[in-house]
Residue frames relative to the residue before (quaternion, step in Angstrom):
aa qw qx qy qz dx dy dz
M 1.0000 0.0000 0.0000 0.0000 0.00 0.00 0.00
Q 0.6328 0.5580 -0.3308 0.4228 3.58 1.01 -0.82
K 0.6664 0.5015 -0.3098 0.4564 3.61 0.94 -0.83
Q 0.6304 0.5291 -0.3390 0.4557 3.58 1.01 -0.72
E 0.6398 0.5106 -0.3280 0.4715 3.59 0.98 -0.78
G 0.6536 0.5188 -0.3098 0.4557 3.58 0.99 -0.82
L 0.6518 0.5101 -0.3084 0.4689 3.57 1.02 -0.81
I 0.6518 0.5049 -0.3149 0.4702 3.57 0.96 -0.84
K 0.6350 0.5211 -0.3245 0.4689 3.59 1.00 -0.81
L 0.6497 0.5195 -0.3153 0.4567 3.59 0.95 -0.87
I 0.6550 0.5041 -0.3133 0.4677 3.60 0.92 -0.87
I 0.6536 0.5028 -0.3136 0.4708 3.59 0.95 -0.85
L 0.6514 0.5092 -0.3208 0.4619 3.62 0.95 -0.81
I 0.6382 0.5144 -0.3302 0.4681 3.60 0.98 -0.76
I 0.6523 0.5041 -0.3155 0.4699 3.59 0.94 -0.86
I 0.6503 0.5029 -0.3183 0.4722 3.61 0.95 -0.83
A 0.6428 0.5212 -0.3274 0.4560 3.59 0.95 -0.83
I 0.6424 0.5113 -0.3247 0.4696 3.60 1.00 -0.78
F 0.6421 0.5159 -0.3214 0.4673 3.60 1.00 -0.81
V 0.6563 0.5063 -0.3149 0.4624 3.60 0.93 -0.88
L 0.6592 0.4933 -0.3172 0.4705 3.59 0.89 -0.85
S 0.6487 0.5109 -0.3138 0.4687 3.58 1.00 -0.80
F 0.6245 0.5552 -0.3339 0.4361 3.58 1.01 -0.80
F 0.7325 0.3921 -0.2230 0.5099 3.57 1.02 -0.83
G 0.5336 -0.6728 0.3843 0.3390 3.60 1.23 0.21
I 0.4459 0.6790 -0.4610 0.3572 3.58 1.16 0.54
S 0.2386 -0.7741 0.5748 0.1165 3.55 -0.75 1.08
I 0.4207 -0.7109 0.5071 0.2459 3.56 -0.73 1.07
R 0.6288 0.5453 -0.3328 0.4433 3.58 1.00 -0.83
S 0.6862 0.4707 -0.3002 0.4663 3.62 0.84 -0.91
L 0.6117 0.5369 -0.3581 0.4575 3.61 1.10 -0.58
I 0.7099 0.4627 -0.2650 0.4602 3.55 0.85 -0.99
E 0.7143 0.4382 -0.2599 0.4798 3.56 0.97 -0.77
G 0.4852 0.6855 -0.4248 0.3381 3.60 1.25 -0.16
E 0.6054 -0.6025 0.3943 0.3392 3.52 -1.15 0.72
S 0.6654 0.5021 -0.3217 0.4491 3.61 0.90 -0.82
F 0.6284 0.5166 -0.3406 0.4714 3.61 1.01 -0.73
Q 0.6570 0.5156 -0.3146 0.4511 3.58 0.90 -0.90
E 0.6546 0.5025 -0.3133 0.4699 3.59 0.97 -0.83
N 0.6654 0.4973 -0.3031 0.4670 3.58 0.91 -0.91
F 0.6542 0.5123 -0.3112 0.4612 3.57 0.94 -0.89
N 0.6624 0.4985 -0.3074 0.4671 3.60 0.91 -0.87
Y 0.6315 0.5269 -0.3318 0.4620 3.60 1.02 -0.77
V 0.6788 0.4720 -0.2909 0.4816 3.59 0.86 -0.94
W 0.6582 0.5159 -0.3180 0.4466 3.60 0.90 -0.87
N 0.6619 0.4901 -0.3052 0.4780 3.59 0.94 -0.85
S 0.6291 0.5234 -0.3337 0.4679 3.60 1.05 -0.70
V 0.6469 0.5076 -0.3147 0.4742 3.57 0.95 -0.84
K 0.6530 0.5035 -0.3180 0.4680 3.61 0.92 -0.85
S 0.6478 0.5237 -0.3172 0.4532 3.58 0.98 -0.83
V 0.6561 0.4916 -0.3094 0.4819 3.59 0.92 -0.89
W 0.6334 0.5315 -0.3342 0.4524 3.59 0.95 -0.82
Q 0.7138 0.4644 -0.2659 0.4518 3.58 0.79 -1.04
K 0.7182 0.4591 -0.2651 0.4507 3.61 0.93 -0.85
Y 0.8459 0.2380 -0.0681 0.4723 3.58 0.81 -0.98
L 0.8009 0.3692 -0.1642 0.4419 3.60 0.90 -0.81
A 0.5812 0.6285 -0.3854 0.3445 3.62 1.03 -0.63
E 0.6914 0.4873 -0.2933 0.4454 3.59 0.82 -0.93
P 0.6842 0.4464 -0.3197 0.4800 3.67 0.80 -0.80
A 0.6399 0.5188 -0.3381 0.4550 3.60 0.99 -0.74
E 0.6455 0.5108 -0.3179 0.4704 3.59 0.99 -0.78
Y 0.6300 0.5228 -0.3262 0.4727 3.59 1.01 -0.79
L 0.6754 0.4926 -0.2989 0.4603 3.59 0.84 -0.98
W 0.6746 0.4984 -0.3036 0.4521 3.57 0.92 -0.86
N 0.7668 0.3997 -0.2113 0.4557 3.57 0.67 -1.12
D 0.7952 0.3602 -0.1738 0.4558 3.57 0.69 -1.11
V 0.7287 0.3760 -0.2497 0.5150 3.60 1.07 -0.53
F 0.7607 0.3887 -0.2380 0.4622 3.58 0.48 -1.13
I 0.7366 0.4219 -0.2551 0.4629 3.59 0.63 -1.09
D 0.7416 0.4341 -0.2484 0.4470 3.60 0.66 -1.09
L 0.7858 0.3604 -0.1956 0.4630 3.58 0.73 -0.98
I 0.7795 0.3505 -0.1850 0.4851 3.57 0.83 -0.92
W 0.7480 0.4348 -0.2535 0.4326 3.58 0.52 -1.17
N 0.6801 0.4863 -0.3073 0.4544 3.61 0.81 -0.92
S 0.6439 0.5026 -0.3235 0.4775 3.61 1.01 -0.74
F 0.6231 0.5439 -0.3285 0.4561 3.56 1.02 -0.81
I 0.6821 0.4783 -0.2844 0.4745 3.59 0.84 -0.97
K 0.6394 0.5339 -0.3223 0.4498 3.59 0.95 -0.87
N 0.6882 0.4683 -0.2814 0.4774 3.59 0.92 -0.90
L 0.6227 0.5274 -0.3474 0.4619 3.60 1.02 -0.67
E 0.6483 0.5053 -0.3196 0.4714 3.58 1.01 -0.76
K 0.6258 0.5242 -0.3367 0.4694 3.60 1.05 -0.72
I 0.6732 0.4878 -0.2943 0.4714 3.57 0.90 -0.94
K 0.6317 0.5321 -0.3295 0.4574 3.59 1.00 -0.81
G 0.6921 0.4676 -0.2675 0.4804 3.57 1.07 -0.75
G 0.6000 -0.6004 0.3493 0.3968 3.58 1.26 0.01
G 0.5818 0.5912 -0.3755 0.4136 3.57 1.24 0.03
P 0.5942 -0.5630 0.4244 0.3869 3.56 -1.27 0.14
S 0.5298 -0.6055 0.4766 0.3542 3.57 -1.18 0.45
E 0.6677 -0.4965 0.3617 0.4205 3.56 -1.25 0.26
L 0.5902 0.5729 -0.3668 0.4346 3.58 1.09 -0.62
I 0.6887 0.4568 -0.2775 0.4899 3.58 0.90 -0.90
E 0.6392 0.5337 -0.3295 0.4451 3.61 0.99 -0.79
N 0.7856 0.3587 -0.1665 0.4759 3.59 0.89 -0.91
A 0.4749 0.6670 -0.4516 0.3543 3.60 1.23 -0.01
P 0.4800 -0.6516 0.4872 0.3281 3.60 -0.97 0.73
S 0.1279 -0.7909 0.5951 0.0629 3.53 -1.07 0.70
L 0.3370 -0.7164 0.5743 0.2083 3.53 -1.25 0.47
D 0.1856 -0.7632 0.6107 0.1003 3.52 -0.95 0.92
F 0.2150 -0.8217 0.5191 0.0958 3.56 -0.21 1.27
A 0.5971 0.5963 -0.3642 0.3941 3.62 1.16 -0.35
S 0.6957 0.4484 -0.2876 0.4819 3.60 1.03 -0.68
P 0.5265 -0.6381 0.4470 0.3404 3.60 -1.07 0.63
S 0.5212 -0.6308 0.4738 0.3254 3.54 -1.15 0.62
P 0.6137 -0.5870 0.3721 0.3746 3.62 -1.11 0.56
T 0.6570 0.5254 -0.3343 0.4250 3.63 1.07 -0.45
Q 0.6228 0.5568 -0.3509 0.4231 3.64 1.19 -0.20
């Protein structure tokens, strides 16, 4: 419910912002197509790409390939295939169990 309220608020704010810009005679199209906006946007976009390539691409690739895919996704798929085949998941296979029928070592 909270996300729906946030989405509705965002849509209402966008509509109000468009009305305010229209009231003052500001055209969104002319702003976006303007030369200064294009230059500023290209500068920011190139800066973001540079930061991504220099600092973030390698750690993100490591997290995606070596952590998410290798450790999480492959294990998830393997366990789903086991369950689909009627077998227990690795969690159930490796969980410690208590055998109440056998005597305890202290007896």
